[in-house]
C-alpha positions as CSV (number, residue, x, y, z in Angstrom):
1,M,31.2,-156.0,151.2
2,V,34.0,-158.5,151.0
3,A,36.2,-159.7,153.8
4,F,39.9,-158.8,153.6
5,G,41.2,-162.2,152.4
6,K,38.8,-162.2,149.5
7,K,39.2,-158.5,148.8
8,L,43.0,-159.0,148.7
9,K,42.6,-161.7,146.1
10,E,40.2,-159.7,144.0
11,R,42.3,-156.5,144.0
12,Q,45.5,-158.3,143.0
13,I,47.2,-157.5,139.7
14,Q,47.2,-160.9,138.0
15,E,50.7,-160.8,136.7
16,W,52.0,-159.9,140.2
17,Q,49.9,-162.5,142.0
18,G,52.8,-164.6,143.3
19,Y,54.4,-161.6,145.0
20,Y,51.6,-160.5,147.3
21,I,51.5,-161.4,151.0
22,N,50.1,-164.9,151.4
23,Y,47.5,-163.8,153.9
24,K,45.4,-166.9,153.7
25,L,48.3,-169.2,154.5
26,M,49.4,-167.1,157.5
27,K,45.8,-166.9,158.9
28,K,45.5,-170.7,158.7
29,K,49.0,-170.9,160.4
30,V,47.8,-168.9,163.3
31,R,44.8,-171.2,163.7
32,Q,47.1,-174.2,163.6
33,Y,49.4,-172.7,166.3
34,A,46.3,-172.3,168.6
35,Q,45.3,-175.9,168.0
36,Q,48.8,-177.2,168.7
37,I,49.2,-175.1,171.8
38,E,45.9,-176.5,173.2
39,V,47.0,-180.1,172.8
40,G,50.5,-179.3,174.2
41,T,52.5,-180.2,171.1
42,L,54.0,-176.7,170.7
43,D,55.4,-174.1,173.1
44,R,55.4,-170.3,172.9
45,R,59.1,-169.9,171.9
46,H,58.7,-172.2,168.9
47,V,55.5,-170.3,167.8
48,L,57.3,-166.9,168.0
49,K,60.3,-168.2,166.1
50,D,58.3,-169.9,163.4
51,F,55.9,-167.1,162.8
52,S,58.7,-164.5,162.8
53,R,60.6,-166.5,160.1
54,M,57.4,-166.8,158.0
55,L,56.8,-163.0,158.2
56,D,60.5,-162.3,157.3
57,N,60.1,-164.5,154.2
58,Q,56.9,-162.9,153.2
59,I,58.3,-159.4,153.6
60,E,61.5,-160.3,151.7
61,K,59.5,-161.6,148.8
62,I,57.5,-158.4,148.7
63,V,60.5,-156.1,149.0
64,L,62.6,-157.8,146.4
65,F,59.8,-157.6,143.9
66,L,59.2,-154.0,144.8
67,L,62.9,-153.1,144.2
68,E,62.8,-154.9,140.9
69,Q,59.8,-152.9,139.7
70,Q,61.3,-149.7,141.0
71,G,64.4,-150.4,138.9
72,L,62.3,-151.0,135.8
73,L,60.4,-147.7,136.4
74,A,63.7,-145.9,136.9
75,S,65.1,-147.3,133.6
76,R,61.9,-146.1,131.8
77,I,62.2,-142.6,133.3
78,A,65.9,-142.4,132.4
79,K,65.1,-143.2,128.8
80,L,62.3,-140.6,128.7
81,N,64.7,-138.1,130.2
82,E,67.1,-138.7,127.3
83,Q,64.2,-138.0,124.9
84,Q,63.3,-134.9,126.7
85,E,66.8,-133.5,126.6
86,A,66.9,-134.2,122.8
87,L,63.6,-132.3,122.4
88,E,65.0,-129.3,124.2
89,Q,67.4,-128.8,121.3
90,Q,64.8,-129.3,118.6
91,P,61.2,-128.8,120.1
92,D,58.4,-130.7,118.4
93,I,54.9,-130.3,119.7
94,A,53.8,-133.8,118.6
95,Q,56.8,-135.5,120.2
96,I,56.3,-133.4,123.4
97,T,52.7,-134.6,123.6
98,Q,53.8,-138.2,123.2
99,L,56.5,-137.8,125.8
100,R,54.0,-136.3,128.2
101,E,51.7,-139.3,127.7
102,A,54.7,-141.6,128.2
103,Y,55.4,-140.0,131.6
104,R,51.7,-140.3,132.5
105,E,51.8,-144.0,131.7
106,A,54.8,-144.4,133.9
107,G,52.9,-142.5,136.6
108,Q,50.0,-144.9,136.2
109,D,52.3,-147.9,136.6
110,L,53.8,-146.3,139.7
111,L,50.2,-145.9,141.1
112,K,49.8,-149.7,140.6
113,L,53.1,-150.2,142.5
114,L,52.0,-147.9,145.3
115,F,48.7,-149.9,145.6
116,F,50.8,-153.1,145.7
117,V,52.7,-151.7,148.6
118,E,49.6,-150.4,150.3
119,I,47.6,-153.7,150.1
120,N,50.6,-155.6,151.4
121,A,51.2,-153.2,154.3
122,I,47.5,-153.6,155.3
123,G,47.9,-157.3,155.1
124,L,50.9,-157.2,157.4
125,R,49.2,-155.0,159.9
126,K,46.1,-157.2,159.9
127,I,48.0,-160.5,160.4
128,L,50.1,-159.0,163.2
129,K,46.9,-157.7,164.8
130,K,45.3,-161.1,164.3
131,F,48.2,-162.8,166.0
132,D,48.2,-160.4,169.0
133,K,44.4,-160.7,169.5
134,R,44.3,-164.4,169.0
135,F,47.0,-165.1,171.6
136,G,46.9,-162.0,173.8
137,Y,50.6,-161.4,173.1
138,R,52.4,-158.1,172.2
139,F,54.1,-159.7,169.3
140,T,53.7,-156.6,167.0
141,D,55.7,-154.4,169.4
142,Y,58.5,-157.0,169.4
143,Y,58.5,-157.6,165.7
144,V,58.4,-154.0,164.6
145,K,61.0,-152.8,167.1
146,T,63.5,-155.5,166.2
147,R,63.0,-155.1,162.4
148,A,62.2,-151.5,161.7
149,N,65.4,-149.9,163.0
150,H,67.8,-152.6,161.9
151,P,70.4,-151.5,159.4
152,Y,69.3,-154.3,157.0
153,S,65.6,-153.6,157.6
154,L,63.2,-154.8,154.9
155,L,60.2,-153.6,156.9
156,Q,61.0,-149.9,156.2
157,Q,60.5,-150.6,152.5
158,V,56.9,-151.6,153.1
159,F,55.8,-149.2,155.7
160,K,57.9,-146.2,154.7
161,H,57.9,-146.8,151.0
162,V,61.6,-146.0,150.8
163,G,62.8,-145.1,147.3
164,L,59.3,-144.6,145.7
165,G,59.4,-140.9,146.7
166,A,62.3,-140.3,144.4
167,V,60.5,-141.9,141.4
168,I,57.4,-139.8,142.2
169,G,59.6,-136.7,142.3
170,A,61.2,-137.5,138.9
171,I,57.8,-138.0,137.2
172,S,56.3,-134.8,138.8
173,R,59.3,-132.7,137.9
174,N,59.4,-133.8,134.3
175,L,55.7,-133.4,133.8
176,H,55.9,-130.0,135.3
177,E,58.7,-129.0,132.9
178,L,56.7,-130.2,129.9
179,Q,53.8,-127.9,130.8
180,E,53.7,-124.5,129.2
181,H,54.8,-121.8,131.7
182,Q,55.1,-118.7,129.8
183,G,58.0,-116.6,131.0
184,S,58.5,-118.7,134.1
185,Y,61.8,-120.2,135.0
186,L,60.8,-121.8,138.3
187,S,61.0,-125.5,139.0
188,I,58.8,-127.5,141.4
189,Y,61.6,-127.1,144.0
190,D,61.3,-123.3,143.7
191,Q,57.5,-123.2,143.7
192,P,56.1,-126.3,145.6
193,A,52.5,-125.1,145.5
194,L,51.8,-125.0,141.7
195,P,48.6,-123.5,140.3
196,F,48.2,-126.5,138.0
197,Q,49.3,-130.1,138.4
198,D,48.9,-133.0,136.1
199,P,46.0,-135.3,137.3
200,V,48.4,-138.3,137.6
201,V,50.6,-136.3,140.0
202,D,47.6,-135.5,142.2
203,S,46.7,-139.2,142.2
204,L,50.3,-140.1,143.2
205,K,50.3,-137.7,146.0
206,A,46.9,-139.0,147.2
207,A,48.2,-142.6,147.1
208,V,51.3,-141.6,149.1
209,D,49.1,-139.8,151.7
210,R,46.9,-142.9,152.0
211,L,49.9,-145.2,152.2
212,S,51.4,-143.0,154.9
213,H,48.0,-142.9,156.7
214,S,48.4,-139.1,156.8
215,T,50.0,-137.6,159.9
216,N,50.0,-139.1,163.3
217,F,48.3,-135.9,164.6
218,L,45.4,-136.2,162.2
219,N,45.0,-139.9,162.9
220,F,45.0,-139.3,166.6
221,L,42.6,-136.4,166.4
222,A,40.2,-138.2,164.1
223,Q,39.9,-141.0,166.5
224,H,38.1,-138.7,168.9
225,A,35.1,-138.8,166.5
226,L,34.9,-142.6,166.7
227,I,34.1,-142.7,163.0
228,M,35.0,-146.2,161.7
229,Q,37.1,-146.2,158.5
230,E,37.4,-149.0,155.9
231,E,41.0,-149.8,155.1
232,L,40.5,-151.1,151.6
233,P,37.3,-150.1,149.9
234,T,36.2,-151.6,146.6
235,T,36.3,-149.5,143.5
236,T,32.5,-149.4,143.5
237,E,32.5,-148.0,147.0
238,E,35.0,-145.4,146.1
239,R,32.9,-144.3,143.2
240,A,29.8,-144.2,145.4
241,D,31.6,-142.0,147.9
242,D,32.8,-139.6,145.2
243,Q,29.2,-139.3,143.9
244,K,27.9,-138.5,147.4
245,Y,30.7,-136.0,148.3
246,H,29.9,-132.3,148.1
247,F,32.4,-129.9,149.7
248,M,29.9,-127.2,150.7
249,S,27.6,-129.8,152.3
250,L,30.6,-131.1,154.3
251,T,31.5,-127.6,155.3
252,L,27.9,-126.9,156.5
253,N,27.9,-130.1,158.4
254,L,31.1,-129.0,160.2
255,V,29.6,-125.5,160.8
256,N,26.6,-127.2,162.5
257,T,29.0,-129.0,164.8
258,F,30.8,-125.7,165.6
259,L,27.6,-123.7,166.2
260,Y,26.2,-126.4,168.5
261,M,29.2,-126.5,170.7
262,V,29.2,-122.7,170.9
263,N,25.5,-122.9,171.8
264,T,26.3,-125.4,174.5
265,Y,29.1,-123.4,176.3
266,I,28.1,-119.8,175.6
267,I,25.7,-119.8,178.6
268,V,28.2,-121.3,181.1
269,P,29.7,-118.0,182.4
270,T,26.3,-116.5,182.9
271,A,24.0,-119.4,183.8
272,D,24.3,-118.7,187.6
273,D,23.5,-115.0,187.1
274,Y,20.4,-115.9,185.0
275,S,19.2,-118.3,187.7
276,T,19.5,-115.7,190.5
277,M,17.7,-113.0,188.3
278,L,14.8,-115.4,188.1
279,G,14.7,-116.0,191.8
280,A,16.4,-119.4,191.9
281,P,19.7,-120.3,193.7
282,A,22.9,-119.9,191.7
283,T,23.6,-123.6,191.7
284,V,20.5,-124.2,189.6
285,C,22.9,-123.4,186.8
286,G,23.7,-127.1,186.9
287,V,20.2,-127.9,185.8
288,V,20.1,-125.1,183.2
289,I,23.3,-126.3,181.6
290,G,22.4,-130.0,182.0
291,A,18.9,-129.6,180.5
292,M,20.5,-129.5,177.0
293,A,22.4,-132.7,177.7
294,V,19.3,-134.4,179.0
295,A,17.4,-133.7,175.8
296,Q,20.5,-134.7,173.7
297,V,20.3,-138.3,175.2
298,F,17.0,-138.7,173.3
299,S,17.6,-136.5,170.3
300,S,20.8,-138.4,169.3
301,V,18.7,-141.6,168.8
302,Y,16.0,-140.1,166.6
303,F,18.5,-138.0,164.6
304,S,20.6,-141.0,164.0
305,A,17.6,-143.0,162.8
306,W,16.5,-140.1,160.6
307,S,19.9,-139.9,158.9
308,N,19.2,-143.4,157.4
309,K,16.9,-141.6,155.0
310,S,18.1,-138.0,154.8
311,Y,20.7,-135.6,156.0
312,F,19.2,-132.3,154.8
313,R,15.8,-132.6,156.6
314,P,17.3,-133.4,160.0
315,L,19.8,-130.6,159.7
316,V,16.9,-128.2,158.8
317,F,14.8,-129.5,161.7
318,S,17.8,-129.1,164.1
319,S,18.4,-125.5,163.0
320,V,14.7,-124.6,163.5
321,V,14.4,-126.2,166.9
322,L,17.7,-124.5,168.1
323,L,16.5,-121.2,166.8
324,V,13.2,-121.6,168.8
325,G,15.0,-122.8,171.8
326,N,17.4,-119.9,171.9
327,V,14.6,-117.4,171.5
328,M,12.7,-119.0,174.4
329,Y,15.9,-118.9,176.5
330,A,16.4,-115.2,175.7
331,M,12.8,-114.3,176.5
332,A,12.7,-116.1,179.9
333,L,14.0,-113.0,181.7
334,D,11.3,-110.7,180.4
335,C,8.7,-113.4,181.1
336,R,10.1,-113.9,184.6
337,S,9.9,-117.7,184.0
338,I,12.5,-120.2,185.1
339,T,10.3,-122.8,183.4
340,L,10.6,-121.1,180.0
341,L,14.4,-120.9,180.6
342,L,14.6,-124.7,181.1
343,V,12.3,-125.5,178.2
344,G,14.4,-123.3,175.9
345,R,17.5,-125.3,176.9
346,L,15.6,-128.6,176.4
347,F,14.7,-127.4,172.9
348,C,18.3,-126.7,172.2
349,G,19.2,-130.2,173.3
350,F,16.4,-131.7,171.1
351,G,18.1,-129.9,168.2
352,S,21.4,-131.7,168.7
353,A,22.4,-133.1,165.3
354,R,25.9,-134.4,166.2
355,A,24.8,-138.0,165.3
356,V,23.9,-136.7,161.9
357,N,27.3,-134.8,161.7
358,R,29.2,-138.0,162.4
359,R,27.0,-140.1,160.1
360,Y,27.4,-137.7,157.2
361,I,31.2,-138.0,157.4
362,S,31.1,-141.8,157.7
363,D,28.7,-142.2,154.8
364,C,29.3,-139.4,152.4
365,V,33.0,-138.4,152.6
366,P,35.4,-140.4,150.4
367,L,37.9,-142.6,152.3
368,R,40.9,-140.6,151.0
369,I,39.8,-137.5,153.0
370,R,37.6,-139.1,155.7
371,M,40.3,-139.0,158.3
372,Q,40.8,-135.2,157.6
373,A,37.1,-134.7,157.8
374,S,36.9,-136.6,161.1
375,A,39.7,-134.4,162.5
376,G,37.8,-131.4,161.2
377,F,34.8,-132.6,163.2
378,V,36.8,-132.8,166.4
379,S,38.5,-129.4,165.7
380,A,35.2,-127.7,165.0
381,S,33.9,-129.1,168.4
382,A,37.0,-127.9,170.2
383,L,36.9,-124.4,168.5
384,G,33.2,-124.1,169.4
385,M,34.0,-125.1,173.0
386,A,36.5,-122.2,173.2
387,C,34.5,-119.6,171.2
388,G,31.3,-120.1,173.3
389,P,32.6,-118.7,176.6
390,A,34.8,-116.1,174.8
391,L,31.7,-114.8,172.9
392,A,29.8,-114.7,176.2
393,G,32.6,-112.5,177.6
394,L,32.1,-110.0,174.8
395,L,28.3,-109.6,175.3
396,Q,28.6,-107.3,178.3
397,T,25.9,-104.7,177.6
398,N,22.5,-103.8,178.8
399,F,19.7,-102.2,176.8
400,K,16.1,-102.6,175.8
401,I,14.2,-102.7,172.5
402,Y,10.5,-102.4,173.0
403,K,9.8,-104.9,175.8
404,F,12.8,-107.2,175.2
405,T,15.9,-107.0,177.4
406,F,19.3,-107.4,175.9
407,N,22.0,-108.0,178.5
408,Q,24.8,-110.4,179.4
409,V,22.3,-113.2,180.3
410,T,19.9,-112.9,177.4
411,L,22.3,-111.9,174.6
412,P,23.7,-115.4,174.3
413,G,20.2,-116.6,173.4
414,W,19.6,-113.8,170.9
415,V,23.0,-114.1,169.3
416,M,22.7,-117.9,168.8
417,A,19.2,-117.5,167.4
418,V,20.5,-115.1,164.8
419,G,23.4,-117.5,164.1
420,W,21.1,-120.4,163.5
421,L,18.8,-118.3,161.3
422,I,21.7,-117.4,159.0
423,Y,22.9,-121.0,159.1
424,L,19.4,-122.2,158.1
425,I,19.3,-119.9,155.1
426,L,22.8,-121.1,153.9
427,L,21.7,-124.7,154.5
428,W,18.6,-124.2,152.4
429,I,20.5,-122.6,149.5
430,T,23.8,-124.6,149.3
431,F,23.3,-128.0,150.9
432,R,23.0,-130.9,148.5
433,E,21.2,-134.1,149.7
434,P,23.4,-137.1,148.9
435,S,21.8,-140.1,147.2
436,H,20.9,-143.0,149.4
437,E,20.3,-145.3,146.4
438,T,23.8,-146.6,146.3
439,E,23.8,-147.4,149.9
440,D,20.5,-149.2,149.6
441,N,21.8,-151.2,146.6
442,N,24.9,-152.1,148.6
443,V,22.8,-153.3,151.5
444,S,20.7,-155.5,149.2
445,Q,23.8,-156.9,147.5
446,D,25.3,-157.7,150.9
447,N,22.2,-159.6,151.8
448,A,22.3,-161.5,148.5
449,G,25.9,-162.6,149.1
450,P,26.0,-165.1,151.9
451,G,29.8,-165.3,151.9
452,E,30.5,-161.6,152.2
453,N,30.6,-159.1,155.0
454,D,32.3,-155.9,155.7
455,V,33.4,-156.5,159.2
456,L,37.1,-156.1,158.8
457,E,37.9,-155.4,162.4
458,R,35.9,-156.6,165.4
459,G,38.5,-156.1,168.0
460,L,38.9,-158.6,170.8
461,K,36.0,-160.9,169.8
462,Q,37.9,-164.1,169.1
463,P,37.8,-167.6,170.5
464,L,41.0,-169.6,171.0
465,L,39.7,-172.4,168.8
466,L,36.9,-172.7,166.4
467,S,33.9,-174.0,168.3
468,S,31.1,-175.9,166.8
469,E,29.0,-172.7,166.9
470,G,31.7,-170.4,165.6
471,K,33.2,-172.3,162.7
472,Q,31.4,-170.1,160.2
473,E,33.1,-167.0,161.5
474,D,36.8,-166.2,161.9
475,E,38.0,-166.6,165.4
476,N,39.4,-163.1,165.9
477,G,36.1,-161.5,165.1
478,D,37.2,-159.4,162.2
479,G,34.6,-160.9,160.0
480,E,37.0,-162.7,157.6
481,C,36.0,-166.2,156.6
482,D,37.8,-169.0,154.9
483,E,36.7,-169.5,151.3
484,S,35.0,-172.8,152.3
485,E,33.1,-171.1,155.1
486,E,30.1,-168.8,155.0
487,A,29.7,-165.9,157.3
488,P,26.4,-165.7,159.2
489,E,24.0,-163.2,157.8
490,E,23.8,-161.6,161.2
491,S,27.4,-160.6,161.2
492,R,26.8,-158.3,158.2
493,R,24.0,-156.4,159.7
494,P,24.3,-153.1,161.7
495,A,23.1,-153.1,165.3
496,T,19.4,-152.9,165.7
497,S,19.3,-151.5,169.3
498,I,21.4,-150.0,172.0
499,V,21.7,-153.3,173.6
500,S,22.9,-155.1,170.5
501,A,25.3,-152.3,169.8
502,Y,26.7,-152.7,173.4
503,R,27.1,-156.4,172.8
504,L,29.3,-155.7,169.8
505,L,31.5,-153.6,172.0
506,T,31.9,-156.3,174.7
507,P,34.8,-158.7,173.9
508,S,34.1,-162.4,173.7
509,V,35.1,-164.4,176.7
510,K,36.7,-167.0,174.4
511,V,40.1,-165.2,174.3
512,S,43.3,-167.0,175.1
513,C,46.1,-165.9,177.4
514,F,49.1,-166.6,175.2
515,M,51.3,-164.1,177.1
516,M,51.4,-166.8,179.9
517,D,53.1,-170.1,179.4
518,F,50.7,-172.9,178.3
519,R,51.1,-174.8,181.5
520,S,50.0,-171.8,183.6
521,V,47.1,-171.0,181.3
522,Q,45.6,-174.4,182.2
523,G,45.2,-173.2,185.7
524,T,43.9,-169.7,184.8
525,S,41.7,-170.3,181.8
526,N,38.7,-169.0,183.7
527,L,40.5,-165.9,184.9
528,C,41.9,-164.5,181.7
529,P,38.6,-164.0,179.7
530,K,37.1,-162.3,182.8
531,L,40.1,-159.9,182.8
532,L,39.7,-159.0,179.2
533,L,36.0,-158.5,179.7
534,L,36.8,-156.3,182.7
535,S,39.3,-154.3,180.6
536,W,36.5,-153.2,178.3
537,H,34.4,-152.0,181.2
538,V,37.4,-150.2,182.6
539,Q,37.7,-148.2,179.4
540,L,34.0,-147.3,179.8
541,L,34.6,-146.2,183.4
542,I,37.5,-144.1,182.2
543,Y,35.4,-142.4,179.6
544,F,32.7,-141.7,182.1
545,M,35.2,-140.4,184.6
546,L,36.9,-137.9,182.3
547,K,33.6,-136.5,180.9
548,Y,32.2,-136.2,184.5
549,A,35.3,-134.4,185.8
550,M,35.4,-132.0,182.8
551,E,31.7,-131.2,183.1
552,I,32.1,-130.5,186.9
553,L,35.0,-128.2,186.2
554,L,33.3,-126.2,183.4
555,S,29.7,-126.0,184.7
556,E,30.5,-124.9,188.2
557,S,33.3,-122.6,187.3
558,S,31.2,-119.4,187.3
559,V,29.7,-120.2,190.7
560,I,33.0,-121.2,192.3
561,T,35.0,-118.3,191.0
562,T,32.4,-115.7,191.8
563,Y,32.1,-117.0,195.4
564,Y,35.8,-117.3,196.2
565,F,37.5,-114.7,193.9
566,G,34.7,-112.3,192.9
567,W,35.4,-112.9,189.2
568,S,33.3,-111.1,186.6
569,T,31.6,-112.8,183.7
570,S,34.4,-111.6,181.4
571,T,37.1,-113.2,183.6
572,V,35.2,-116.5,183.8
573,A,34.8,-116.4,180.0
574,I,38.5,-115.8,179.4
575,F,39.4,-118.7,181.8
576,L,37.0,-121.1,180.0
577,A,38.1,-120.0,176.6
578,C,41.8,-120.6,177.5
579,L,40.9,-124.1,178.6
580,G,39.1,-124.8,175.3
581,L,42.1,-123.4,173.3
582,T,44.4,-126.1,174.8
583,V,42.5,-128.9,173.0
584,L,44.3,-128.7,169.7
585,P,47.8,-128.0,170.9
586,V,47.6,-130.9,173.4
587,N,46.4,-133.3,170.7
588,I,49.2,-132.1,168.4
589,I,51.8,-132.9,171.1
590,V,50.3,-136.3,172.0
591,G,49.5,-137.4,168.5
592,S,52.8,-136.4,166.9
593,Y,55.3,-137.1,169.7
594,I,54.1,-138.8,172.9
595,S,52.1,-141.5,171.2
596,N,55.3,-142.5,169.3
597,M,57.3,-142.7,172.5
598,F,55.0,-144.6,174.8
599,E,52.4,-147.3,174.6
600,D,48.7,-146.3,174.8
601,R,48.2,-148.1,178.1
602,Q,51.1,-146.2,179.6
603,I,49.8,-142.8,178.5
604,L,46.3,-144.0,179.7
605,L,47.5,-144.7,183.2
606,A,49.7,-141.5,183.4
607,S,46.8,-139.4,182.3
608,E,44.4,-141.0,184.8
609,I,46.9,-140.2,187.6
610,M,47.2,-136.6,186.4
611,V,43.4,-136.2,186.3
612,C,43.3,-137.5,189.9
613,L,46.1,-135.1,190.9
614,G,44.2,-132.2,189.4
615,V,41.1,-133.2,191.3
616,L,43.1,-133.4,194.6
617,L,44.7,-130.0,194.0
618,S,41.2,-128.5,193.4
619,F,40.0,-129.3,197.0
620,K,39.7,-126.5,199.5
621,F,41.8,-127.8,202.4
622,V,42.4,-124.6,204.3
623,N,40.5,-121.3,204.7
624,A,42.4,-119.5,202.0
625,Y,41.6,-120.7,198.5
626,T,43.7,-118.9,195.9
627,V,43.4,-118.2,192.2
628,P,46.7,-119.9,191.3
629,Q,45.5,-123.1,193.1
630,Y,42.2,-123.1,191.2
631,V,43.6,-122.2,187.8
632,C,46.6,-124.6,187.9
633,S,44.5,-127.5,189.2
634,G,41.8,-126.9,186.6
635,L,44.3,-126.7,183.8
636,I,46.0,-130.0,185.0
637,M,42.6,-131.7,185.2
638,F,41.3,-130.4,181.8
639,V,44.5,-131.1,179.8
640,S,45.0,-134.5,181.3
641,A,41.3,-135.4,180.6
642,E,41.8,-134.3,177.0
643,V,44.9,-136.5,176.6
644,L,43.0,-139.4,178.3
645,E,40.0,-139.0,176.0
646,G,42.2,-139.2,172.9
647,V,44.0,-142.3,174.1
648,N,40.9,-144.0,175.5
649,L,38.9,-143.5,172.2
650,S,41.9,-144.7,170.3
651,L,41.8,-148.0,172.2
652,L,38.0,-148.2,171.8
653,S,38.2,-147.7,168.1
654,R,40.5,-150.7,167.8
655,V,38.0,-153.1,169.4
656,M,34.9,-151.8,167.8
657,S,33.2,-153.9,165.2
658,S,32.8,-152.1,161.9
659,R,29.2,-153.1,162.0
660,L,29.0,-150.0,164.3
661,S,30.1,-147.8,161.4
662,R,26.6,-147.7,159.9
663,G,23.0,-148.0,160.9
664,T,21.1,-146.0,163.6
665,Y,23.0,-147.5,166.5
666,N,26.6,-146.7,165.4
667,G,29.8,-146.1,167.2
668,G,29.4,-142.3,167.1
669,L,25.9,-142.5,168.6
670,L,27.2,-144.7,171.5
671,S,30.1,-142.3,172.3
672,T,27.7,-139.4,172.2
673,E,25.3,-141.1,174.5
674,A,28.0,-142.2,177.0
675,G,29.5,-138.7,177.2
676,T,26.1,-137.0,177.4
677,I,25.0,-139.3,180.3
678,A,28.1,-138.4,182.2
679,R,27.5,-134.7,181.7
680,V,23.9,-135.0,182.8
681,I,24.9,-136.8,186.1
682,A,27.6,-134.1,186.7
683,D,25.2,-131.2,186.2
684,A,22.7,-132.9,188.5
685,T,25.4,-133.3,191.1
686,I,26.1,-129.6,191.0
687,T,22.5,-128.7,191.6
688,L,22.1,-131.3,194.4
689,A,25.3,-130.2,196.1
690,G,24.0,-126.6,196.0
691,Y,21.6,-127.5,198.8
692,L,24.6,-127.8,201.1
693,G,25.5,-124.2,200.4
694,Q,28.0,-122.5,198.1
695,S,30.7,-122.8,200.8
696,R,30.6,-126.6,200.5
697,L,29.8,-126.9,196.8
698,L,33.4,-127.2,195.6
699,N,34.4,-130.1,197.9
700,A,31.0,-131.8,197.6
701,T,31.2,-132.0,193.8
702,L,34.9,-133.0,193.8
703,I,34.4,-136.0,196.0
704,P,32.6,-138.1,193.4
705,S,35.2,-137.1,190.8
706,L,38.0,-138.2,193.1
707,F,36.3,-141.5,194.0
708,I,35.7,-142.4,190.3
709,S,39.2,-141.4,189.2
710,V,40.8,-143.5,192.0
711,A,38.6,-146.4,191.1
712,S,39.6,-146.1,187.4
713,I,43.3,-146.1,188.3
714,I,43.0,-149.2,190.5
715,A,41.0,-151.0,187.9
716,T,43.4,-150.0,185.1
717,C,46.4,-151.2,187.1
718,F,44.8,-154.5,188.0
719,T,43.5,-155.4,184.5
720,Y,46.4,-154.2,182.3
721,N,49.1,-155.6,184.7
722,S,47.2,-158.9,184.6
723,L,46.8,-158.9,180.8
724,Y,50.3,-157.6,179.9
């Protein structure tokens, strides 16, 4: 796969070549700035002024050409409109057909113009990101804020494609009117959702959606899945994606995600009752719930490796293992065996195919809908998390068939076994195994081309200057090389182990501190790289903290509410379901509004403080522990953790190498492993704290959550204040 600079050159329309962003020139300019700053011949103010002027000139060149082409298209459409009005007086089928083709040709030219805008917008975003990462300076915020809202803004033309919407509307309306609608007098304005649209109109809408990067909410939600997305795929890659894509297979993949999350949380309201029925303490529910997570730590790795060769077979295996595991879980009561109960949950964990679910979206879903599919993955998980406890609340019955008991503790196992059996049948009938040949060919081609790699964004891995070791690779770590340089073959390969994948996440220590004055950097050159390295580990600590706190809240909810409030299984189920239902509304609010009003690091710190506040409010300080205190504190903790997860993963996705988008040890696997380990430790904490007695369980499990949350707040304040 080609680096962005080469890809930009290859995808340019030859006759427009002089009007594209001069990405190569600006990239070299950034390198020159760094060299001049190091020797002391240039100060920060001069760099900012000079780089801003260069960007203004580049944007002005793009926009003036864009306006010129819009005018030419508008003139063509105006002439076609005149021909259409003449045909209304004297209809001629042959001329109508020619006119329709002329509108389609105009639409195709408009598609070229939309792609021209898109490729330049990507180039601007990347060069701004390169500048920020190279110098550690928030130049993008300054530049966009000062240019975007100015009355003479040229930036709006590029990022908001102002004016192109009117041209698209004119082509869509006229093509619609040229279609044969028998007896219909409705226009596109009266009937927006048309049963039939011209293919060129669909292509224009897809191009506009891609250019707009869909909605902020979808983008924010999709980042929860940590599925890396290529900004500018080649035509060959787009065709390969289209060949692999199968709607029913994607649907079944998302159904697998939903069922697994239901399977995870359906036992939470009744796990303590099941433990006591088998003669174990109620707090053993932590082990029962956590057994699934323990097995998932291992299953995620072999499922991710299996998905290198197949998607159908691992999904079938997952369904069979989950079916068996749920039957074992359900039969444990009649067998009077706590061991069978735990083994059944371990089997359910060994059937976790979330690594396959993520990998399928990353490899087999076309780029134009990959963000929607990623958001669907997160939505399916959230819906499953809410439906699991809700379903458990409905299974309040008690009867026997032969020697098998069906009650509130065994029915979750039986119901999920039936669900996986039905899913297995549908999977066998409708799932289509995508071809792996194209991927293999692409890999071999990548290995054959020493100057090509697909690492478009590698986050904070950039040295201040090209070292003797790093001259082959671009400094900011996005994998882009000068034409005279060759990228190392290693930079094109996916990670080969958890350790190598972790190293890809860890930012390079060769990062400059341009936000400080050059003279002060000389005295702190050893401190700044350590701060940036620490900031990455702070994000890991935050992710661990939020997963730990959420698991403590959910897993011990049944024991705590039964002990203090005497809640029934149905009441606990309703409480947990309500918590799960907050996921999507919260993400809508954060993704559509809050993220546009505040910086990510501000939302990050505010969310950490709210999680800590929720933990503090959950403590039992006096003899009376009330329902409002528990419910409000739990809601604050859960909602804040959800906001924190979205923002934290958004930051992580920006510093991840796109080498983590493929291979066994990909970004999705790493996020799954990190979250699962936090859940395992939290569930173990509940069981260990149970030895202190149920009266001390609540405070004993909240103390680690409080300690970790306070530590993450202190670390966040220290690192981000130092960096920014």
